[in-house]
C-alpha positions in Angstrom: 42.4 -5.5 -25.4 42.7 -7.2 -21.8 46.1 -7.6 -20.7 47.2 -11.2 -20.7 49.2 -13.2 -18.2 52.3 -15.2 -19.0 54.0 -18.2 -16.8 57.3 -20.0 -17.8 58.3 -23.1 -16.1 61.7 -25.2 -16.3 61.0 -29.0 -15.5 63.9 -31.5 -16.4 66.1 -29.6 -18.5 69.1 -27.5 -18.7 67.3 -23.8 -18.9 68.6 -23.2 -22.5 64.9 -22.8 -23.8 64.9 -19.7 -20.9 68.0 -18.3 -22.2 66.3 -18.4 -25.7 63.5 -16.5 -24.4 65.7 -13.8 -23.0 67.5 -13.6 -26.3 64.5 -11.6 -27.5 66.1 -8.9 -26.3 64.2 -5.6 -26.8 61.3 -7.2 -28.2 60.5 -8.3 -24.6 58.9 -4.9 -24.2 56.5 -5.8 -26.8 55.5 -8.9 -24.7 55.5 -6.3 -21.8 53.1 -3.9 -23.4 50.6 -7.0 -23.9 51.0 -9.1 -20.8 52.3 -9.5 -17.3 54.8 -12.4 -16.6 53.4 -13.8 -13.4 55.6 -16.7 -12.8 58.9 -17.8 -13.8 62.5 -19.6 -12.4 63.3 -15.8 -11.5 60.2 -14.7 -9.8 59.6 -16.3 -6.4 56.0 -17.0 -6.5 55.1 -20.4 -4.7 51.7 -21.0 -5.9 51.2 -21.6 -9.7 49.0 -18.8 -10.9 46.0 -18.9 -13.5 47.5 -17.6 -16.5 46.5 -17.2 -20.4 49.9 -18.8 -21.5 52.4 -21.2 -19.8 55.4 -22.2 -21.5 57.0 -25.2 -20.3 60.8 -26.2 -20.6 62.2 -29.8 -20.1 60.8 -33.1 -19.8 58.9 -35.2 -17.2 61.5 -37.0 -15.0 60.0 -37.2 -11.4 56.3 -37.6 -9.6 56.9 -33.7 -8.5 57.4 -32.8 -12.1 54.3 -34.5 -13.4 52.0 -33.1 -10.3 53.6 -29.6 -11.2 52.3 -30.0 -15.0 49.0 -30.8 -14.0 48.6 -28.0 -12.0 50.1 -25.8 -15.0 47.3 -27.4 -17.2 44.5 -27.0 -15.1 45.5 -23.6 -14.4 46.6 -22.5 -18.1 44.3 -21.4 -20.8 47.2 -22.4 -23.7 50.2 -24.6 -22.3 53.3 -24.5 -24.7 55.8 -27.4 -25.0 58.9 -25.3 -25.1 62.0 -27.0 -26.7 62.9 -30.4 -27.7 63.4 -31.9 -24.2 59.7 -31.1 -23.3 58.5 -32.0 -27.1 60.5 -35.2 -27.4 62.1 -35.9 -23.8 65.8 -35.2 -26.1 69.0 -35.6 -23.7 67.1 -36.3 -20.2 65.7 -39.3 -21.9 69.1 -41.0 -22.0 68.3 -41.9 -18.3 65.9 -44.2 -19.7 68.7 -46.6 -20.5 69.5 -47.2 -17.0 67.5 -48.5 -14.0 66.3 -45.6 -11.8 67.7 -47.1 -8.3 70.8 -47.3 -10.3 70.9 -43.5 -11.4 69.9 -42.4 -8.0 72.6 -44.5 -6.2 75.2 -42.8 -8.8 73.9 -39.4 -8.3 73.3 -39.3 -4.7 75.6 -42.2 -3.2 78.7 -43.1 -5.2 79.5 -39.5 -6.6 82.6 -38.3 -5.4 80.6 -35.2 -4.1 78.5 -37.2 -1.8 78.6 -38.6 1.5 78.2 -42.3 0.4 75.0 -42.4 2.4 72.6 -40.6 0.2 73.4 -37.0 1.4 75.4 -34.3 0.0 77.5 -32.5 2.5 75.9 -29.2 3.9 72.7 -31.2 4.7 70.2 -33.7 4.0 69.0 -34.2 0.5 66.0 -36.3 0.0 66.1 -38.9 -3.0 63.9 -37.7 -5.7 61.2 -39.8 -6.7 62.0 -40.4 -10.3 59.2 -41.7 -12.8 60.1 -45.0 -14.4 60.8 -43.2 -17.8 61.4 -39.9 -18.6 58.6 -38.5 -20.9 57.8 -35.5 -23.3 55.1 -33.1 -21.9 52.3 -34.4 -24.1 52.3 -37.8 -22.7 51.2 -36.3 -19.3 48.9 -33.4 -20.3 47.3 -32.0 -23.5 49.8 -29.6 -24.8 48.5 -26.8 -27.4 51.6 -25.9 -29.1 55.0 -27.4 -29.6 58.1 -25.3 -30.4 61.0 -27.6 -31.3 64.5 -26.9 -31.2 67.3 -27.1 -28.6 66.8 -24.4 -27.8 64.4 -23.0 -29.9 65.3 -19.6 -31.6 64.3 -16.5 -29.8 62.6 -15.2 -33.1 60.3 -18.4 -33.1 59.6 -18.0 -29.1 58.7 -14.2 -29.9 56.8 -14.9 -32.8 54.6 -17.7 -31.0 54.2 -15.2 -28.0 53.6 -12.3 -29.9 50.7 -14.0 -32.0 48.9 -15.6 -28.8 49.1 -12.3 -27.1 47.4 -10.9 -30.0 44.5 -13.3 -30.0 46.0 -15.0 -33.6 47.0 -18.8 -33.9 50.6 -18.9 -34.7 51.5 -20.9 -38.0 54.6 -23.1 -36.8 54.5 -25.4 -40.0 57.3 -23.3 -41.6 59.3 -24.1 -38.3 58.6 -27.7 -38.4 59.3 -27.8 -41.7 62.9 -26.2 -41.2 63.4 -28.4 -38.3 62.3 -31.7 -39.6 62.5 -31.5 -43.0 
């Protein structure tokens, strides 16, 4: 069997899903026997590579996220929406209650740690180009699999990865029933 390739990406979220991925513990060796991790938040690759499986954590909050997600979809055979922020927008969508300019002003000008001019001490920090509404991944691109949870369990992440890396289709019906009744 040909070795597969994996990428993991963190968009608008807290990194909890990546922590769950690390919680697969020694089972990462089973994954490593079948696949190479070509990109992750701790791998310093600038360009997104062509991969068999991409796990994307977090929601889409900015035009940068939107563009990155479109590139990921184009270069990934299978795209997995990892965690509740990616699946539903979860906590990050709380921003949707507010005007995006008010959010930017508060975060970059009015917060006590800032200089009041839209820059943080230590250098210029360009304002983000937030999209109007925080959205889950599937509202931007086609998603092949959804792994819910905040964060998802390490067992579920390992199960899905291991099935896909062995050319099997993971059955997430039990996980959905458990999470959403």
